[in-house]
VOSE-305695 format. One line per 3 residues: number of its first residue (from 1); for each residue x, y, z of C-alpha. Coordinates in steps of 0.001 Angstrom, whole numbers, always signed. Example, Ala and Ser with C-alpha at 12.3 -4.5 7.8 and 13.67 -1.06 7.14 Angstrom:
% VOSE-305695
1 = +12300,-4500,+7800 ~ +13670,-1060,+7140
% end
This chain:
% VOSE-305695
1 = +20772,-2187,+40070 ~ +18401,-5152,+41414 ~ +17077,-4790,+44522
4 = +18016,-7134,+47446 ~ +15362,-9294,+48854 ~ +14231,-9621,+52456
7 = +14917,-13276,+53533 ~ +13413,-13077,+56961 ~ +11336,-10912,+59194
10 = +11661,-11260,+62920 ~ +8599,-12271,+64921 ~ +7211,-9423,+66991
13 = +9723,-6733,+65109 ~ +9027,-3234,+64137 ~ +9088,-4533,+60506
16 = +6575,-7086,+60976 ~ +4384,-4967,+62923 ~ +4793,-2495,+60027
19 = +3312,-5189,+57535 ~ +6967,-6060,+55639 ~ +7193,-9677,+55049
22 = +9889,-11861,+53547 ~ +10113,-12066,+49871 ~ +9920,-8467,+49600
25 = +12414,-6332,+47648 ~ +14140,-3296,+49771 ~ +14255,-197,+47477
28 = +15264,+2654,+49707 ~ +14958,+4054,+53164 ~ +13698,+7316,+53759
31 = +13928,+8037,+49991 ~ +17558,+7161,+49692 ~ +18554,+3627,+47725
34 = +21378,+2142,+50138 ~ +24571,+759,+48171 ~ +25383,-1961,+50922
37 = +24391,-3169,+53958 ~ +26696,-529,+55757 ~ +24401,+2079,+54155
40 = +21200,+431,+55114 ~ +22049,-94,+58825 ~ +22940,+3758,+58993
43 = +19613,+4638,+57374 ~ +17488,+2381,+59797 ~ +19525,+3386,+62707
46 = +16997,+6390,+63604 ~ +13677,+6764,+64575 ~ +10777,+5842,+62299
49 = +12513,+4873,+58902 ~ +10493,+5057,+56052 ~ +11139,+1975,+54157
52 = +10293,+1630,+50458 ~ +9761,-2063,+49324 ~ +8840,-3613,+46043
55 = +5935,-6147,+46067 ~ +4473,-7698,+43291 ~ +5911,-5083,+40879
58 = +4627,-2154,+42882 ~ +6827,+80,+45192 ~ +5178,+1016,+48427
61 = +6329,+3208,+51339 ~ +5871,+1578,+54528 ~ +6516,+3422,+57606
64 = +8344,+1517,+60583 ~ +7496,+2319,+64132 ~ +10554,+2249,+66067
67 = +12935,+4366,+68539 ~ +16257,+5422,+67314 ~ +19146,+2787,+67679
70 = +16719,-127,+67999 ~ +16524,-3075,+65475 ~ +14150,-2716,+62423
73 = +14149,-7015,+62540 ~ +14795,-7621,+58749 ~ +17290,-10156,+57345
76 = +18461,-8802,+53817 ~ +19684,-11424,+50975 ~ +23022,-9494,+50344
79 = +25483,-7538,+51945 ~ +26468,-5457,+48848 ~ +23290,-4148,+46762
82 = +25595,-2738,+44153 ~ +28542,-4854,+42397 ~ +31061,-6598,+44619
85 = +34411,-5386,+44014 ~ +35998,-8241,+42035 ~ +39492,-8981,+42516
88 = +41906,-7993,+39556 ~ +44967,-9626,+40766 ~ +46074,-13103,+39371
91 = +48076,-14623,+42367 ~ +49721,-17938,+41876 ~ +48495,-19279,+45349
94 = +44917,-18087,+45108 ~ +42920,-21132,+45887 ~ +39902,-20202,+44056
97 = +42341,-21085,+41200 ~ +42621,-24539,+42557 ~ +38889,-25529,+43216
100 = +37411,-28151,+40783 ~ +34696,-27370,+38377 ~ +30857,-27983,+39339
103 = +31279,-26295,+43093 ~ +28570,-23526,+43935 ~ +29155,-20852,+42050
106 = +29580,-18438,+45068 ~ +32739,-20426,+45343 ~ +34382,-18799,+42597
109 = +33835,-15363,+43496 ~ +37307,-13553,+44111 ~ +36681,-10408,+45823
112 = +38601,-7441,+46738 ~ +36197,-5339,+48246 ~ +36994,-3268,+51619
115 = +33301,-3427,+52729 ~ +33481,-7362,+52724 ~ +36720,-6659,+54827
118 = +34944,-4743,+57328 ~ +31909,-6758,+57428 ~ +33187,-10229,+57414
121 = +36856,-10277,+57805 ~ +38181,-10907,+54248 ~ +41423,-9829,+53259
124 = +42035,-7287,+50753 ~ +45464,-6267,+48723 ~ +44153,-2902,+48580
127 = +45029,-2675,+44866 ~ +41337,-1695,+43800 ~ +41117,+885,+47005
130 = +40379,+4725,+45818 ~ +40450,+7794,+47455 ~ +36740,+7775,+47513
133 = +36940,+4588,+49460 ~ +39503,+6152,+51727 ~ +37330,+8552,+52756
136 = +34082,+6631,+53480 ~ +36156,+4407,+55441 ~ +37379,+7288,+57606
139 = +34152,+9149,+57724 ~ +31920,+6216,+58474 ~ +34772,+4739,+60819
142 = +34591,+1150,+59234 ~ +37179,-323,+61411 ~ +38565,-3005,+61621
145 = +40024,-3984,+58122 ~ +42070,-6892,+57120 ~ +44709,-6529,+54698
148 = +46968,-9300,+52644 ~ +50521,-7993,+52674 ~ +52624,-10932,+51493
151 = +55461,-9200,+51411 ~ +56732,-5427,+51421 ~ +59149,-5741,+48430
154 = +57479,-3631,+45684 ~ +58446,-5891,+42886 ~ +58000,-8852,+44728
157 = +54393,-8079,+45686 ~ +53572,-7068,+42105 ~ +55042,-10439,+40722
160 = +53268,-12513,+43575 ~ +49812,-10651,+42809 ~ +50347,-10336,+39270
163 = +49280,-6849,+39271 ~ +51553,-3959,+38929 ~ +49210,-2147,+41380
166 = +50604,-4403,+43841 ~ +53751,-2552,+44145 ~ +52127,+394,+45217
169 = +48811,-325,+47063 ~ +50377,-620,+50536 ~ +50716,+2983,+50669
172 = +47033,+2825,+51753 ~ +47985,+640,+54775 ~ +49839,+3405,+55916
175 = +46976,+6018,+55295 ~ +44751,+3739,+57151 ~ +46963,+3311,+59998
178 = +47853,+6819,+60570 ~ +44004,+7718,+60209 ~ +43521,+5476,+63365
181 = +41801,+2500,+61491 ~ +42300,-950,+62910 ~ +43798,-3010,+60214
184 = +44973,-6891,+60639 ~ +47386,-8070,+58149 ~ +48095,-11349,+56608
187 = +51309,-13078,+54783 ~ +50359,-15982,+52901 ~ +54098,-17786,+52795
190 = +55169,-19695,+49395 ~ +58403,-21804,+49818 ~ +61402,-20312,+47722
193 = +59417,-17069,+46837 ~ +58554,-14908,+49975 ~ +60100,-16968,+52814
196 = +63476,-17084,+54300 ~ +65336,-13668,+54068 ~ +62542,-12101,+52139
199 = +60181,-12728,+55046 ~ +62816,-11346,+57206 ~ +62903,-8165,+55299
202 = +59008,-7831,+55257 ~ +58701,-8282,+58905 ~ +61513,-5788,+59430
205 = +59577,-3408,+57271 ~ +56451,-4078,+59265 ~ +57949,-3179,+62287
208 = +59360,-1,+60680 ~ +56660,+1227,+58623 ~ +53368,-548,+59948
211 = +54138,-707,+63737 ~ +50376,+292,+64253 ~ +49144,-3057,+62423
214 = +46914,-4831,+65209 ~ +48303,-8285,+64442 ~ +49906,-10021,+61195
217 = +49204,-13570,+60774 ~ +51629,-15791,+58885 ~ +49615,-18710,+57322
220 = +51374,-21637,+54792 ~ +50350,-21694,+51257 ~ +47765,-24126,+50578
223 = +48223,-26383,+47317 ~ +45322,-28581,+45980 ~ +45832,-31121,+43448
226 = +44158,-28928,+41117 ~ +46995,-26256,+40978 ~ +48365,-25242,+37533
229 = +51287,-23343,+38631 ~ +54483,-25079,+39026 ~ +56063,-22628,+41349
232 = +53215,-23738,+43731 ~ +54497,-26604,+46177 ~ +53614,-27379,+49829
235 = +55951,-26508,+52562 ~ +58382,-29045,+54055 ~ +58677,-29596,+57628
238 = +62273,-27958,+57810 ~ +60714,-24771,+55900 ~ +57881,-24462,+58628
241 = +60483,-24710,+61407 ~ +62382,-22166,+59914 ~ +59639,-19904,+59458
244 = +58477,-20512,+63118 ~ +61833,-19583,+64130 ~ +61595,-16328,+62149
247 = +58237,-15260,+63014 ~ +58943,-15971,+66912 ~ +62182,-14069,+66779
250 = +60359,-10913,+65295 ~ +57514,-11238,+67841 ~ +60305,-10853,+70698
253 = +61225,-7777,+69008 ~ +57572,-6406,+68586 ~ +57243,-7173,+72244
256 = +60357,-5068,+73282 ~ +59694,-2261,+70550 ~ +56013,-1797,+70618
259 = +54710,-3825,+73803 ~ +52877,-6200,+71813 ~ +53577,-9726,+70069
262 = +52001,-8570,+66641 ~ +53466,-11324,+64775 ~ +52000,-14888,+64672
265 = +52485,-18108,+62969 ~ +49062,-20145,+62297 ~ +48746,-23384,+63811
268 = +49422,-25578,+60479 ~ +52974,-24190,+60744 ~ +53443,-25816,+64509
271 = +51713,-29173,+63059 ~ +53771,-29323,+60025 ~ +56998,-28829,+61962
274 = +55969,-30961,+64648 ~ +56680,-28321,+67282 ~ +55144,-26907,+70592
277 = +52411,-24287,+70357 ~ +53224,-20959,+72363 ~ +51593,-20532,+75401
280 = +47837,-19465,+75567 ~ +48762,-15833,+76926 ~ +50800,-15371,+73893
283 = +48051,-15029,+71792 ~ +46693,-11734,+73222 ~ +43276,-11358,+72205
286 = +43461,-13847,+69277 ~ +42614,-11330,+66873 ~ +43348,-13994,+63957
289 = +41795,-16987,+65570 ~ +39647,-17408,+62487 ~ +42870,-17254,+60373
292 = +44043,-20345,+61996 ~ +46242,-18840,+64533 ~ +45887,-19838,+67909
295 = +42870,-22466,+67611 ~ +44483,-25226,+69181 ~ +45306,-23369,+72575
298 = +42061,-21812,+72348 ~ +40491,-25373,+72024 ~ +42491,-26792,+74787
301 = +41332,-24081,+76943 ~ +37825,-24312,+76082 ~ +37779,-27709,+76708
304 = +39196,-27683,+80044 ~ +36934,-24748,+81470 ~ +33791,-25348,+79149
307 = +34110,-21690,+78176 ~ +34415,-20345,+74461 ~ +37232,-18080,+73712
310 = +36064,-14505,+72789 ~ +37905,-13353,+69827 ~ +38587,-9608,+69240
313 = +38795,-10596,+65569 ~ +36157,-10884,+62587 ~ +33059,-10980,+64590
316 = +32745,-7658,+66205 ~ +30673,-5734,+63624 ~ +28854,-8425,+62036
319 = +27562,-9463,+65141 ~ +25818,-6538,+65903 ~ +24525,-5153,+62335
322 = +21047,-5769,+61677 ~ +20013,-7189,+58601 ~ +23497,-8689,+57400
325 = +23232,-12020,+55864 ~ +25709,-15161,+57129 ~ +28037,-15676,+54188
328 = +30725,-17791,+53888 ~ +32107,-19149,+57083 ~ +29604,-16783,+58507
331 = +26715,-18992,+57138 ~ +24413,-21038,+59104 ~ +26423,-24103,+59586
334 = +23282,-26383,+60185 ~ +19475,-25588,+60838 ~ +18185,-28743,+62747
337 = +14400,-29391,+62331 ~ +12746,-30977,+65127 ~ +16082,-33002,+66305
340 = +16288,-32337,+69913 ~ +18939,-33515,+72468 ~ +19071,-37314,+72945
343 = +20738,-39765,+75643 ~ +21418,-43403,+74844 ~ +20992,-45808,+77991
346 = +24145,-47578,+78950 ~ +27772,-47334,+77517 ~ +27961,-46103,+73890
349 = +31059,-46034,+71553 ~ +32024,-42516,+70568 ~ +34339,-41376,+67858
352 = +35153,-37741,+66271 ~ +35204,-37147,+62708 ~ +37913,-34717,+61729
355 = +40357,-33721,+59357 ~ +44253,-34825,+59361 ~ +45099,-31409,+61152
358 = +42254,-31690,+63392 ~ +43166,-35136,+64471 ~ +46841,-33955,+65056
361 = +45698,-31123,+67140 ~ +43221,-32914,+69228 ~ +45871,-35500,+70098
364 = +47872,-32799,+71767 ~ +44823,-31418,+73491 ~ +44175,-34675,+74740
367 = +47466,-35564,+75951 ~ +48048,-31888,+77450 ~ +44769,-32544,+79844
370 = +45323,-35985,+80470 ~ +42255,-36934,+78732 ~ +41792,-40200,+78105
373 = +42340,-41259,+74484 ~ +39238,-40946,+72270 ~ +38846,-42421,+69162
376 = +39257,-40283,+65768 ~ +38217,-40937,+62560 ~ +40710,-39247,+60221
379 = +39199,-37786,+57085 ~ +41958,-38059,+54321 ~ +41144,-34803,+52094
382 = +41162,-36740,+48469 ~ +38795,-34032,+47225 ~ +41194,-31516,+46976
385 = +44474,-33649,+47510 ~ +47865,-31602,+47784 ~ +48389,-30498,+51265
388 = +44929,-29448,+52232 ~ +44360,-31378,+55546 ~ +42341,-28523,+57713
391 = +38870,-29399,+58653 ~ +36922,-26568,+57233 ~ +37702,-28036,+54015
394 = +36358,-31649,+54398 ~ +34064,-32681,+51743 ~ +31002,-34632,+51800
397 = +32132,-37465,+49903 ~ +35617,-37749,+51775 ~ +33346,-38054,+55266
400 = +30929,-40429,+53647 ~ +33706,-42652,+52421 ~ +35485,-42467,+56224
403 = +32226,-43148,+58157 ~ +30613,-45581,+55571 ~ +31843,-49088,+57446
406 = +32330,-47838,+61044 ~ +29978,-48994,+63796 ~ +30397,-46393,+66178
409 = +27195,-45536,+68327 ~ +27828,-41834,+67959 ~ +29644,-40009,+65354
412 = +30719,-36433,+66216 ~ +31061,-34157,+63171 ~ +32580,-30396,+63943
415 = +30087,-27811,+62209 ~ +32743,-25922,+60366 ~ +32815,-28186,+57497
418 = +29121,-27257,+56806 ~ +27504,-24168,+55685 ~ +23774,-24420,+55795
421 = +23659,-28001,+55921 ~ +26208,-28712,+53163 ~ +29660,-29707,+52548
424 = +32167,-27439,+50145 ~ +31585,-30564,+47654 ~ +27736,-29524,+47789
427 = +26634,-32822,+49577 ~ +23953,-32448,+51646 ~ +24689,-33853,+55104
430 = +21550,-35672,+55302 ~ +22937,-37709,+52290 ~ +25719,-39358,+54489
433 = +25556,-43091,+54956 ~ +25839,-43206,+58737 ~ +24087,-40664,+61224
436 = +26028,-38232,+62756 ~ +25975,-35439,+65440 ~ +26775,-31962,+64353
439 = +28960,-30315,+67272 ~ +29950,-26598,+67460 ~ +33785,-26668,+66538
442 = +34825,-25239,+69903 ~ +36645,-26841,+72807 ~ +33591,-26518,+75406
445 = +31169,-28068,+72785 ~ +33153,-30997,+72336 ~ +33928,-31699,+76064
448 = +30094,-31665,+76914 ~ +29523,-33942,+74096 ~ +32254,-36517,+75272
451 = +30486,-36034,+78881 ~ +27036,-37177,+77380 ~ +25489,-34387,+76079
454 = +24153,-34908,+72480 ~ +23503,-32717,+69740 ~ +21544,-32562,+66366
457 = +21455,-35690,+64416 ~ +21662,-35717,+60499 ~ +22316,-38215,+57880
460 = +21699,-41850,+57766 ~ +18293,-42889,+58296 ~ +17199,-39428,+59047
463 = +17909,-38251,+55413
% end
């Protein structure tokens, strides 16, 4: 297998003192070739690891002087050094099948790898999970994991995944829970397929068969204009309300039976159904914040208290592992180069650039806090079309079109729509026709921006 490369070496770190530099390839640690970043972390955690690198075609053994339990100080190019375990399902609702051509190659990779579930919170269907995988999860305590359930009806699950193993793979979920692994579940709700009575049956099974699940997020089907599946369609307002009523009913049952809410609807249901969000306290530890569950309530509280919500979700292991690369929504949103904070003299006009759902959610936040109305530039998602209206999927071309003729002094752009300074369609934010301030996507940062704090600038004249 090709060796992963070392992207960065922290200044003053044991790796730098040992002479390791960016561009070296990682071959082995203590004579053992690591399979992935998990193996790597365990191998370098001990005292004085012997790191084998490849440089200019030569393999070199480098002793690294460090105490046990301290960081080596290297960032590795990949999370998995062997081949990523790709998904062999062919789900009708898979968003990767709904992407246009010409995007970044990594966006088309369908993974179903439990290691990425552990590292980054990716959801796995467990259809490729094996006895060896189970043994590794248990012995190495790879927890939490994130599992796509969708339905507990074996035949319907096989149909939805278009994979006969979908009928039986939830047996692994039972084994994982019985072994004490923390697991968060997900149900992607497709109208007229796994909603209605079938959703009720699934939630009943979850309470009876999988009561040890830490949380279950119910999220709506995303449909872009590129879908070729005739059964896939956006959910109606009435269907969203029906789903909310069902999930909230079972949330109450879970609370009575298990002492925890466990089952949640994502914010999109409440926005689509034009219904009030549950109270902040009902979201417990916000385990599925990054799955769109409780985002608005968390944002509302952050906006008022100027404090970021601490999610118990995907960030736990990744935030502490030495060397894990930032991938997907973990990627660095924007790396400013010399763009410090600035303050403009006198009154300035400000607008927030956000998606359709972002505008709806902000309206509720401002109303609930008695905040004076703030101008919002709504970015209609013409790039994906369909019912895609979340901020994280705003394309650069749609943003550029929305802000091109505006004359605000400050345009605030949420950083969630960027990855390494690029939008999902590949447009570099420096190519935007107007200068924007890239603001972290949390209520505390937005409140600070509206109170005068300024953030890194990009685009317009700064291209």
